[in-house]
C-alpha atoms as a printed R data frame, in Angstrom:
    type eleno elety resid chain resno      x       y       z
1   ATOM     1    CA   MET     A     1 -5.533 -22.365 -42.652
2   ATOM     2    CA   ARG     A     2 -2.921 -21.812 -45.354
3   ATOM     3    CA   PHE     A     3 -4.845 -18.685 -46.465
4   ATOM     4    CA   GLN     A     4 -4.881 -17.311 -42.918
5   ATOM     5    CA   ILE     A     5 -1.082 -17.719 -42.552
6   ATOM     6    CA   SER     A     6 -0.551 -15.992 -45.903
7   ATOM     7    CA   ALA     A     7 -2.804 -13.121 -44.931
8   ATOM     8    CA   ALA     A     8 -1.006 -12.662 -41.664
9   ATOM     9    CA   PHE     A     9  2.358 -12.638 -43.441
10  ATOM    10    CA   ALA     A    10  1.060 -10.113 -45.940
11  ATOM    11    CA   GLY     A    11 -0.021  -7.895 -43.108
12  ATOM    12    CA   LEU     A    12  3.414  -8.070 -41.484
13  ATOM    13    CA   ALA     A    13  5.054  -7.296 -44.856
14  ATOM    14    CA   THR     A    14  2.831  -4.291 -45.376
15  ATOM    15    CA   THR     A    15  3.689  -2.999 -41.922
16  ATOM    16    CA   PHE     A    16  7.451  -3.496 -42.629
17  ATOM    17    CA   VAL     A    17  7.237  -1.669 -45.932
18  ATOM    18    CA   SER     A    18  5.305   1.214 -44.422
19  ATOM    19    CA   SER     A    19  7.841   1.482 -41.632
20  ATOM    20    CA   VAL     A    20 10.755   1.632 -44.051
21  ATOM    21    CA   ALA     A    21  8.949   4.199 -46.196
22  ATOM    22    CA   ALA     A    22  8.420   6.330 -43.194
23  ATOM    23    CA   VAL     A    23 12.171   6.681 -42.573
24  ATOM    24    CA   GLU     A    24 13.245  10.101 -43.960
25  ATOM    25    CA   ARG     A    25 16.173  10.218 -46.423
26  ATOM    26    CA   LEU     A    26 19.455  11.386 -45.104
27  ATOM    27    CA   GLU     A    27 20.436  13.164 -48.306
28  ATOM    28    CA   VAL     A    28 18.486  16.340 -49.064
29  ATOM    29    CA   THR     A    29 18.478  18.948 -51.818
30  ATOM    30    CA   VAL     A    30 16.831  21.622 -49.641
31  ATOM    31    CA   VAL     A    31 18.165  22.318 -46.155
32  ATOM    32    CA   PRO     A    32 15.520  21.457 -43.558
33  ATOM    33    CA   SER     A    33 13.760  24.201 -41.682
34  ATOM    34    CA   HIS     A    34 14.026  22.263 -38.435
35  ATOM    35    CA   VAL     A    35 16.756  20.298 -36.610
36  ATOM    36    CA   ARG     A    36 17.299  16.790 -38.000
37  ATOM    37    CA   PRO     A    37 20.266  14.862 -39.407
38  ATOM    38    CA   TYR     A    38 20.979  15.420 -43.114
39  ATOM    39    CA   VAL     A    39 23.580  15.362 -45.864
40  ATOM    40    CA   VAL     A    40 23.929  17.918 -48.692
41  ATOM    41    CA   ARG     A    41 26.116  17.526 -51.785
42  ATOM    42    CA   ALA     A    42 28.477  20.188 -53.020
43  ATOM    43    CA   TYR     A    43 26.781  22.782 -55.302
44  ATOM    44    CA   THR     A    44 23.382  21.026 -55.306
45  ATOM    45    CA   LEU     A    45 21.635  23.546 -53.029
46  ATOM    46    CA   PRO     A    46 19.838  26.540 -54.479
47  ATOM    47    CA   GLY     A    47 22.129  29.612 -54.365
48  ATOM    48    CA   VAL     A    48 21.682  33.296 -53.744
49  ATOM    49    CA   VAL     A    49 23.269  35.665 -56.272
50  ATOM    50    CA   VAL     A    50 25.128  38.712 -54.876
51  ATOM    51    CA   GLY     A    51 27.075  40.321 -57.697
52  ATOM    52    CA   THR     A    52 29.339  37.620 -59.172
53  ATOM    53    CA   GLN     A    53 29.264  35.627 -55.906
54  ATOM    54    CA   ILE     A    54 26.966  32.626 -55.298
55  ATOM    55    CA   TYR     A    55 26.088  31.908 -51.638
56  ATOM    56    CA   ARG     A    56 24.819  28.502 -50.534
57  ATOM    57    CA   PHE     A    57 23.950  27.588 -46.935
58  ATOM    58    CA   PRO     A    58 24.510  23.906 -46.014
59  ATOM    59    CA   VAL     A    59 23.662  24.730 -42.375
60  ATOM    60    CA   THR     A    60 21.257  27.539 -41.455
61  ATOM    61    CA   GLY     A    61 19.889  29.125 -38.328
62  ATOM    62    CA   PRO     A    62 16.666  27.044 -38.501
63  ATOM    63    CA   SER     A    63 18.454  23.783 -39.286
64  ATOM    64    CA   SER     A    64 20.844  24.186 -36.333
65  ATOM    65    CA   ASP     A    65 18.505  25.890 -33.862
66  ATOM    66    CA   ASN     A    66 20.690  28.987 -34.398
67  ATOM    67    CA   ALA     A    67 23.844  27.300 -33.164
68  ATOM    68    CA   PHE     A    68 25.775  28.288 -36.301
69  ATOM    69    CA   THR     A    69 25.485  28.940 -40.020
70  ATOM    70    CA   LEU     A    70 27.766  27.276 -42.586
71  ATOM    71    CA   ILE     A    71 28.197  29.231 -45.821
72  ATOM    72    CA   SER     A    72 29.728  28.244 -49.167
73  ATOM    73    CA   THR     A    73 30.717  31.237 -51.381
74  ATOM    74    CA   ALA     A    74 31.804  30.448 -54.929
75  ATOM    75    CA   ALA     A    75 32.902  33.227 -57.264
76  ATOM    76    CA   PRO     A    76 35.375  34.286 -59.987
77  ATOM    77    CA   ALA     A    77 38.190  36.776 -59.493
78  ATOM    78    CA   SER     A    78 37.371  40.434 -59.000
79  ATOM    79    CA   SER     A    79 39.267  43.706 -59.057
80  ATOM    80    CA   GLU     A    80 36.940  44.999 -56.313
81  ATOM    81    CA   LEU     A    81 36.349  44.099 -52.711
82  ATOM    82    CA   GLY     A    82 33.948  41.216 -52.232
83  ATOM    83    CA   VAL     A    83 32.116  43.292 -49.562
84  ATOM    84    CA   LEU     A    84 32.629  46.796 -48.171
85  ATOM    85    CA   PRO     A    85 34.415  46.935 -44.783
86  ATOM    86    CA   HIS     A    86 32.154  46.303 -41.801
87  ATOM    87    CA   THR     A    87 31.893  44.733 -38.345
88  ATOM    88    CA   HIS     A    88 29.499  42.412 -36.546
89  ATOM    89    CA   LEU     A    89 28.716  43.097 -32.898
90  ATOM    90    CA   GLU     A    90 26.849  39.841 -32.195
91  ATOM    91    CA   HIS     A    91 28.306  37.348 -34.674
92  ATOM    92    CA   TYR     A    92 31.733  35.637 -34.731
93  ATOM    93    CA   GLU     A    93 32.748  35.034 -38.368
94  ATOM    94    CA   ASN     A    94 35.265  32.510 -39.628
95  ATOM    95    CA   PHE     A    95 36.818  32.135 -43.068
96  ATOM    96    CA   TYR     A    96 38.280  28.972 -44.605
97  ATOM    97    CA   CYS     A    97 39.722  28.666 -48.110
98  ATOM    98    CA   LEU     A    98 38.542  25.563 -49.901
99  ATOM    99    CA   ARG     A    99 39.605  26.475 -53.463
100 ATOM   100    CA   GLY     A   100 41.425  29.269 -55.241
101 ATOM   101    CA   ARG     A   101 42.808  32.379 -53.505
102 ATOM   102    CA   TYR     A   102 41.496  35.498 -51.800
103 ATOM   103    CA   ASN     A   103 42.770  38.341 -49.642
104 ATOM   104    CA   LEU     A   104 41.251  38.787 -46.148
105 ATOM   105    CA   TRP     A   105 41.728  41.797 -43.927
106 ATOM   106    CA   ALA     A   106 40.833  41.847 -40.222
107 ATOM   107    CA   PRO     A   107 42.310  44.967 -38.604
108 ATOM   108    CA   LYS     A   108 41.722  45.634 -34.923
109 ATOM   109    CA   ASP     A   109 43.291  47.700 -32.117
110 ATOM   110    CA   GLY     A   110 45.691  49.467 -34.460
111 ATOM   111    CA   ASN     A   111 46.957  46.319 -36.251
112 ATOM   112    CA   ASN     A   112 46.279  46.455 -39.954
113 ATOM   113    CA   GLU     A   113 46.277  42.735 -40.518
114 ATOM   114    CA   GLY     A   114 45.813  41.171 -43.934
115 ATOM   115    CA   ARG     A   115 46.625  37.806 -45.468
116 ATOM   116    CA   VAL     A   116 46.696  36.157 -48.939
117 ATOM   117    CA   PHE     A   117 44.663  32.935 -48.546
118 ATOM   118    CA   SER     A   118 45.216  29.718 -50.443
119 ATOM   119    CA   PRO     A   119 43.470  26.345 -49.904
120 ATOM   120    CA   GLY     A   120 43.495  25.227 -46.273
121 ATOM   121    CA   ASP     A   121 44.124  28.670 -44.757
122 ATOM   122    CA   TYR     A   122 41.836  30.057 -42.005
123 ATOM   123    CA   GLY     A   123 41.007  33.456 -40.532
124 ATOM   124    CA   ALA     A   124 39.107  34.348 -37.348
125 ATOM   125    CA   VAL     A   125 36.987  37.479 -37.228
126 ATOM   126    CA   PRO     A   126 35.658  37.973 -33.671
127 ATOM   127    CA   HIS     A   127 32.950  40.406 -32.643
128 ATOM   128    CA   ASN     A   128 33.573  44.079 -33.354
129 ATOM   129    CA   THR     A   129 36.390  43.396 -35.832
130 ATOM   130    CA   THR     A   130 36.473  45.330 -39.097
131 ATOM   131    CA   HIS     A   131 36.900  42.945 -42.037
132 ATOM   132    CA   THR     A   132 36.616  42.714 -45.835
133 ATOM   133    CA   PHE     A   133 37.898  40.370 -48.574
134 ATOM   134    CA   GLN     A   134 38.859  40.301 -52.241
135 ATOM   135    CA   ILE     A   135 38.661  37.214 -54.463
136 ATOM   136    CA   THR     A   136 41.749  36.936 -56.661
137 ATOM   137    CA   ASP     A   137 41.584  33.532 -58.459
138 ATOM   138    CA   PRO     A   138 39.337  32.559 -61.412
139 ATOM   139    CA   PHE     A   139 37.527  29.966 -59.291
140 ATOM   140    CA   THR     A   140 37.575  30.573 -55.553
141 ATOM   141    CA   GLU     A   141 35.440  29.017 -52.861
142 ATOM   142    CA   MET     A   142 35.247  30.308 -49.266
143 ATOM   143    CA   VAL     A   143 33.720  28.310 -46.459
144 ATOM   144    CA   GLY     A   144 32.280  30.531 -43.747
145 ATOM   145    CA   VAL     A   145 31.182  29.609 -40.238
146 ATOM   146    CA   ILE     A   146 29.166  32.174 -38.339
147 ATOM   147    CA   SER     A   147 28.090  31.880 -34.689
148 ATOM   148    CA   PRO     A   148 25.320  32.237 -33.710
149 ATOM   149    CA   GLY     A   149 23.347  31.112 -36.759
150 ATOM   150    CA   GLY     A   150 20.886  33.066 -38.799
151 ATOM   151    CA   LEU     A   151 23.114  35.611 -40.622
152 ATOM   152    CA   GLU     A   152 22.054  33.999 -43.918
153 ATOM   153    CA   ASP     A   153 19.035  36.341 -43.700
154 ATOM   154    CA   LEU     A   154 21.472  39.134 -44.680
155 ATOM   155    CA   PHE     A   155 22.316  37.423 -47.986
156 ATOM   156    CA   TYR     A   156 18.668  36.623 -48.709
157 ATOM   157    CA   PHE     A   157 18.065  40.374 -48.382
158 ATOM   158    CA   LEU     A   158 21.063  41.422 -50.520
159 ATOM   159    CA   GLY     A   159 20.550  38.784 -53.205
160 ATOM   160    CA   THR     A   160 19.478  39.943 -56.631
161 ATOM   161    CA   ALA     A   161 18.335  36.465 -57.707
162 ATOM   162    CA   ASN     A   162 18.088  32.798 -56.744
163 ATOM   163    CA   ILE     A   163 19.954  30.175 -58.771
164 ATOM   164    CA   SER     A   164 19.466  26.463 -59.297
165 ATOM   165    CA   SER     A   165 21.836  24.810 -61.791
166 ATOM   166    CA   LYS     A   166 21.047  21.582 -63.684
167 ATOM   167    CA   THR     A   167 24.791  21.027 -63.976
168 ATOM   168    CA   HIS     A   168 25.552  22.115 -60.409
169 ATOM   169    CA   SER     A   169 27.982  24.729 -61.650
170 ATOM   170    CA   PRO     A   170 29.601  26.446 -58.646
171 ATOM   171    CA   PHE     A   171 28.844  29.888 -60.072
172 ATOM   172    CA   VAL     A   172 27.580  31.476 -63.280
173 ATOM   173    CA   PRO     A   173 30.361  32.291 -65.738
174 ATOM   174    CA   ASP     A   174 28.722  35.579 -66.748
175 ATOM   175    CA   SER     A   175 31.113  38.343 -67.773
176 ATOM   176    CA   ASN     A   176 28.221  40.819 -67.639
177 ATOM   177    CA   ALA     A   177 27.340  40.173 -64.015
178 ATOM   178    CA   THR     A   178 27.567  43.096 -61.652
179 ATOM   179    CA   MET     A   179 30.695  43.317 -59.570
180 ATOM   180    CA   PRO     A   180 30.592  42.486 -55.879
181 ATOM   181    CA   GLY     A   181 31.331  44.911 -53.111
182 ATOM   182    CA   GLY     A   182 28.002  46.556 -52.527
183 ATOM   183    CA   ASP     A   183 26.766  50.101 -52.377
184 ATOM   184    CA   SER     A   184 27.872  52.293 -49.468
185 ATOM   185    CA   ALA     A   185 24.301  53.463 -48.899
186 ATOM   186    CA   VAL     A   186 23.057  49.905 -48.791
187 ATOM   187    CA   ILE     A   187 25.659  48.556 -46.392
188 ATOM   188    CA   SER     A   188 25.115  51.547 -44.097
189 ATOM   189    CA   SER     A   189 21.449  50.486 -43.766
190 ATOM   190    CA   LEU     A   190 22.067  46.942 -42.664
191 ATOM   191    CA   GLU     A   191 22.448  47.291 -38.893
192 ATOM   192    CA   ARG     A   192 19.268  45.238 -38.329
193 ATOM   193    CA   PHE     A   193 21.304  42.297 -39.735
194 ATOM   194    CA   ASP     A   194 24.228  43.067 -37.378
195 ATOM   195    CA   VAL     A   195 26.257  44.611 -40.212
196 ATOM   196    CA   HIS     A   196 27.882  47.902 -39.189
197 ATOM   197    CA   ALA     A   197 29.615  49.765 -41.981
198 ATOM   198    CA   LYS     A   198 33.240  50.907 -41.585
199 ATOM   199    CA   LEU     A   199 33.619  52.807 -44.805
200 ATOM   200    CA   GLU     A   200 36.556  54.834 -43.492
201 ATOM   201    CA   TYR     A   201 38.758  51.676 -43.604
202 ATOM   202    CA   ASN     A   202 40.984  51.448 -46.636
203 ATOM   203    CA   PRO     A   203 42.588  47.961 -46.884
204 ATOM   204    CA   PRO     A   204 46.271  48.004 -47.831
205 ATOM   205    CA   MET     A   205 46.863  46.197 -51.135
206 ATOM   206    CA   SER     A   206 50.636  45.848 -50.780
207 ATOM   207    CA   PHE     A   207 51.285  42.335 -49.509
208 ATOM   208    CA   ASN     A   208 54.869  41.366 -48.731
209 ATOM   209    CA   GLU     A   209 56.555  38.273 -50.018
210 ATOM   210    CA   ASN     A   210 55.127  36.394 -47.007
211 ATOM   211    CA   GLY     A   211 51.546  37.222 -48.132
212 ATOM   212    CA   THR     A   212 50.908  39.564 -45.191
213 ATOM   213    CA   THR     A   213 50.278  43.264 -44.513
214 ATOM   214    CA   GLY     A   214 50.918  45.085 -41.295
215 ATOM   215    CA   SER     A   215 52.576  42.133 -39.601
216 ATOM   216    CA   SER     A   216 55.892  40.371 -39.234
217 ATOM   217    CA   GLU     A   217 54.216  37.269 -37.763
218 ATOM   218    CA   PRO     A   218 54.712  33.916 -39.580
219 ATOM   219    CA   TRP     A   219 52.222  32.910 -42.205
220 ATOM   220    CA   HIS     A   220 53.375  30.157 -44.612
221 ATOM   221    CA   ASN     A   221 56.853  30.349 -43.234
222 ATOM   222    CA   GLY     A   222 56.520  29.400 -39.566
223 ATOM   223    CA   ALA     A   223 54.356  28.269 -36.700
224 ATOM   224    CA   ASN     A   224 50.968  30.101 -36.331
225 ATOM   225    CA   LYS     A   225 49.354  30.498 -32.899
226 ATOM   226    CA   LEU     A   226 45.724  30.729 -31.948
227 ATOM   227    CA   ALA     A   227 44.533  33.819 -30.121
228 ATOM   228    CA   GLU     A   228 44.628  33.745 -26.312
229 ATOM   229    CA   ASP     A   229 41.112  35.210 -25.996
230 ATOM   230    CA   ALA     A   230 37.770  35.486 -27.780
231 ATOM   231    CA   SER     A   231 38.236  39.063 -29.016
232 ATOM   232    CA   THR     A   232 41.525  39.006 -30.977
233 ATOM   233    CA   PRO     A   233 41.463  38.281 -34.719
234 ATOM   234    CA   PHE     A   234 44.073  35.772 -35.949
235 ATOM   235    CA   PHE     A   235 45.076  33.664 -38.933
236 ATOM   236    CA   VAL     A   236 46.225  30.048 -39.324
237 ATOM   237    CA   ALA     A   237 47.984  28.941 -42.516
238 ATOM   238    CA   LYS     A   238 47.421  25.355 -43.712
239 ATOM   239    CA   ASP     A   239 49.434  22.912 -41.605
240 ATOM   240    CA   TYR     A   240 51.235  25.689 -39.736
241 ATOM   241    CA   GLY     A   241 48.987  25.753 -36.673
242 ATOM   242    CA   PRO     A   242 48.930  23.398 -33.644
243 ATOM   243    CA   LYS     A   243 48.484  19.706 -34.354
244 ATOM   244    CA   TYR     A   244 47.417  16.733 -32.181
245 ATOM   245    CA   LEU     A   245 47.662  12.993 -33.012
246 ATOM   246    CA   ALA     A   246 45.042  10.584 -31.690
247 ATOM   247    CA   GLY     A   247 44.301   6.921 -32.450
248 ATOM   248    CA   ASP     A   248 46.663   4.185 -33.659
249 ATOM   249    CA   ALA     A   249 47.558   2.196 -36.768
250 ATOM   250    CA   LYS     A   250 44.976  -0.493 -36.089
251 ATOM   251    CA   ASN     A   251 41.879   1.657 -35.458
252 ATOM   252    CA   GLY     A   252 42.952   4.598 -37.601
253 ATOM   253    CA   TYR     A   253 44.786   7.837 -36.844
254 ATOM   254    CA   SER     A   254 43.228  11.315 -36.442
255 ATOM   255    CA   ILE     A   255 45.226  14.530 -36.685
256 ATOM   256    CA   VAL     A   256 43.313  17.396 -35.175
257 ATOM   257    CA   GLN     A   257 44.306  20.918 -36.275
258 ATOM   258    CA   PRO     A   258 42.172  23.341 -34.217
259 ATOM   259    CA   PHE     A   259 41.296  26.858 -35.411
260 ATOM   260    CA   ILE     A   260 38.746  27.719 -32.705
261 ATOM   261    CA   THR     A   261 38.638  26.110 -29.299
262 ATOM   262    CA   SER     A   262 36.457  27.079 -26.309
263 ATOM   263    CA   ILE     A   263 39.076  29.722 -25.445
264 ATOM   264    CA   GLN     A   264 38.685  31.639 -28.682
265 ATOM   265    CA   SER     A   265 34.835  31.324 -28.712
266 ATOM   266    CA   ASP     A   266 33.981  31.761 -25.016
267 ATOM   267    CA   GLY     A   267 32.758  28.175 -25.105
268 ATOM   268    CA   ASN     A   268 30.213  28.730 -27.862
269 ATOM   269    CA   PHE     A   269 31.725  26.559 -30.655
270 ATOM   270    CA   THR     A   270 34.832  24.824 -31.958
271 ATOM   271    CA   GLU     A   271 36.219  24.593 -35.495
272 ATOM   272    CA   GLY     A   272 39.203  23.084 -37.259
273 ATOM   273    CA   THR     A   273 40.234  20.140 -39.396
274 ATOM   274    CA   ILE     A   274 40.595  16.415 -38.717
275 ATOM   275    CA   THR     A   275 42.834  14.323 -40.995
276 ATOM   276    CA   LEU     A   276 41.889  10.603 -41.044
277 ATOM   277    CA   SER     A   277 43.699   7.451 -41.967
278 ATOM   278    CA   GLN     A   278 41.748   4.369 -43.007
279 ATOM   279    CA   PRO     A   279 40.924   1.945 -40.210
280 ATOM   280    CA   GLN     A   280 41.995  -1.633 -40.830
281 ATOM   281    CA   GLN     A   281 39.364  -3.838 -42.370
282 ATOM   282    CA   GLY     A   282 37.127  -5.504 -39.783
283 ATOM   283    CA   ASP     A   283 37.672  -2.944 -37.066
284 ATOM   284    CA   SER     A   284 34.622  -1.198 -35.612
285 ATOM   285    CA   ASN     A   285 34.254   2.522 -36.064
286 ATOM   286    CA   VAL     A   286 34.332   4.999 -33.174
287 ATOM   287    CA   THR     A   287 30.808   6.246 -32.402
288 ATOM   288    CA   TRP     A   288 30.010   9.737 -31.138
289 ATOM   289    CA   ASN     A   289 27.104  11.162 -29.145
290 ATOM   290    CA   LEU     A   290 27.571  14.841 -28.327
291 ATOM   291    CA   PRO     A   291 25.628  17.394 -26.285
292 ATOM   292    CA   GLY     A   292 25.794  19.967 -29.089
293 ATOM   293    CA   HIS     A   293 25.242  19.977 -32.861
294 ATOM   294    CA   THR     A   294 28.017  18.938 -35.263
295 ATOM   295    CA   ALA     A   295 28.720  19.691 -38.941
296 ATOM   296    CA   LEU     A   296 31.439  18.088 -41.035
297 ATOM   297    CA   GLU     A   297 32.489  19.193 -44.487
298 ATOM   298    CA   VAL     A   298 34.920  17.056 -46.496
299 ATOM   299    CA   VAL     A   299 37.901  19.028 -47.719
300 ATOM   300    CA   ASP     A   300 40.101  16.159 -48.918
301 ATOM   301    CA   GLY     A   301 39.592  12.502 -49.824
302 ATOM   302    CA   LEU     A   302 36.452  10.471 -49.212
303 ATOM   303    CA   VAL     A   303 34.637  10.047 -45.900
304 ATOM   304    CA   LYS     A   304 31.836   7.719 -44.889
305 ATOM   305    CA   VAL     A   305 29.210   8.674 -42.291
306 ATOM   306    CA   GLU     A   306 26.655   6.511 -40.464
307 ATOM   307    CA   ILE     A   307 23.899   8.002 -38.258
308 ATOM   308    CA   ASP     A   308 21.753   6.036 -35.916
309 ATOM   309    CA   GLY     A   309 18.183   5.577 -37.282
310 ATOM   310    CA   TYR     A   310 19.190   5.943 -40.960
311 ATOM   311    CA   PRO     A   311 19.749   2.781 -42.967
312 ATOM   312    CA   GLU     A   312 22.161   4.203 -45.538
313 ATOM   313    CA   VAL     A   313 25.869   4.837 -45.095
314 ATOM   314    CA   ALA     A   314 26.670   8.131 -46.748
315 ATOM   315    CA   SER     A   315 29.831   8.532 -48.814
316 ATOM   316    CA   LEU     A   316 30.957  12.175 -48.773
317 ATOM   317    CA   SER     A   317 33.448  13.771 -51.144
318 ATOM   318    CA   ILE     A   318 34.936  17.267 -51.234
319 ATOM   319    CA   GLY     A   319 32.397  19.967 -50.484
320 ATOM   320    CA   ASP     A   320 29.752  17.584 -49.170
321 ATOM   321    CA   VAL     A   321 28.359  18.379 -45.680
322 ATOM   322    CA   VAL     A   322 26.707  16.317 -42.964
323 ATOM   323    CA   PHE     A   323 24.822  17.825 -40.083
324 ATOM   324    CA   VAL     A   324 24.272  15.804 -36.871
325 ATOM   325    CA   PRO     A   325 21.998  17.112 -34.116
326 ATOM   326    CA   ALA     A   326 22.887  16.963 -30.447
327 ATOM   327    CA   GLY     A   327 22.225  13.638 -28.790
328 ATOM   328    CA   LYS     A   328 22.314  11.678 -32.038
329 ATOM   329    CA   THR     A   329 24.761   8.772 -32.250
330 ATOM   330    CA   PHE     A   330 26.995   8.773 -35.368
331 ATOM   331    CA   SER     A   331 30.325   7.628 -36.760
332 ATOM   332    CA   PHE     A   332 32.565   8.822 -39.542
333 ATOM   333    CA   TRP     A   333 35.703   7.328 -41.025
334 ATOM   334    CA   ALA     A   334 38.100   7.615 -43.968
335 ATOM   335    CA   ALA     A   335 37.149   5.679 -47.102
336 ATOM   336    CA   ALA     A   336 40.259   7.031 -48.927
337 ATOM   337    CA   ALA     A   337 43.787   6.644 -47.677
338 ATOM   338    CA   PHE     A   338 44.171  10.318 -46.750
339 ATOM   339    CA   SER     A   339 40.966  12.172 -45.920
340 ATOM   340    CA   LYS     A   340 40.169  15.409 -44.135
341 ATOM   341    CA   VAL     A   341 37.083  17.122 -42.764
342 ATOM   342    CA   LEU     A   342 36.439  20.642 -41.612
343 ATOM   343    CA   TYR     A   343 34.475  20.296 -38.356
344 ATOM   344    CA   VAL     A   344 32.196  22.703 -36.499
345 ATOM   345    CA   GLY     A   345 30.866  21.762 -33.048
346 ATOM   346    CA   GLN     A   346 28.441  23.573 -30.780
347 ATOM   347    CA   GLY     A   347 29.645  24.282 -27.245
348 ATOM   348    CA   ASP     A   348 32.931  22.995 -25.814
349 ATOM   349    CA   ASP     A   349 32.297  19.220 -25.587
350 ATOM   350    CA   THR     A   350 32.834  18.453 -29.277
351 ATOM   351    CA   VAL     A   351 34.513  15.885 -31.524
352 ATOM   352    CA   ASP     A   352 37.826  17.700 -31.539
353 ATOM   353    CA   SER     A   353 37.903  18.388 -27.796
354 ATOM   354    CA   ARG     A   354 37.338  14.704 -27.066
355 ATOM   355    CA   LEU     A   355 39.992  13.652 -29.525
356 ATOM   356    CA   MET     A   356 42.515  16.144 -28.212
357 ATOM   357    CA   ALA     A   357 41.846  15.010 -24.606
358 ATOM   358    CA   ARG     A   358 43.492  11.686 -25.441
359 ATOM   359    CA   ALA     A   359 45.974  12.928 -28.100
360 ATOM   360    CA   LYS     A   360 49.584  13.960 -28.120
361 ATOM   361    CA   THR     A   361 51.125  16.992 -29.734
362 ATOM   362    CA   TRP     A   362 52.265  16.332 -33.258
363 ATOM   363    CA   ASP     A   363 54.643  18.128 -35.612
364 ATOM   364    CA   SER     A   364 53.499  16.731 -38.987
365 ATOM   365    CA   PRO     A   365 50.317  17.191 -41.089
366 ATOM   366    CA   VAL     A   366 50.415  13.441 -41.860
367 ATOM   367    CA   PHE     A   367 50.032  10.414 -39.631
368 ATOM   368    CA   PRO     A   368 52.785   7.827 -38.920
369 ATOM   369    CA   ALA     A   369 53.814   5.499 -41.730
């Protein structure tokens, strides 16, 4: 009888171990080719080499069911343009500065708009908007969001090599690497990737003391406004755009700074930053279950994420990304006193839209003391 009980227990133990082993790991080193929750660490993904620039894709068309692509571009300074001027007719492109500095131009309808970007700055490049950029600091990292997803195929085509670093270096410090920018004949042949060359555009290099060209609008010296439609390019300097405060001291504050709402994207996606305070010990975390896919990239502090069905609680630091599919319950919270995420949400019912629905307008980039 004792033997039978032991055998039964062993069978249950084997079933339990097999069940645990069947649970897929949340952290990955290769982005999945299908939709599932996952976490990727900064600089751990294989990269694509385009001149001196290294492109990594924490979220791809296949991993998001073509909702959006999230791109990390790390590179040294260059005396040349990072890409020749062009437009996209089907894709809405968004630029966020994570590290360093770069110049971004997005002229349209006679306005020759350009900005000097520093960390936290954002630029919107809607459909049919000429744009180009130039990296100006020794270590610069751009975070790009493109809707719909799939434009990473362009960089796979343009790449001259793949790179995987044992030290996870953001880019290769190679003084002999070819300069970025591209060949005019090559960029003119890329229309199948929704890249339409605008080689006649000559970006102005004379930025005024405000870091702008062709504009007297505020940049790092006054309030920045979002566009009133989905076709106008615009820029938002760090902490100079609209801000909304949600939450309270007990459960933790959230400051939402939207870049793209349903108005600017025709309801296709939202993007912006959420600054988080630490919830008090013992309080339960807010859970989310959304009808569209969500991606969060940590841009300041330390953030913890928990996703239903996965036993581990992921701790994310700067540059780490989590992707959560539609319909999956998850929570995220600040593990450091002052933490911030860049969010991307599919559709118009997203983390930020729900937070702003119960928030109040706020004048400061920090939460109450």
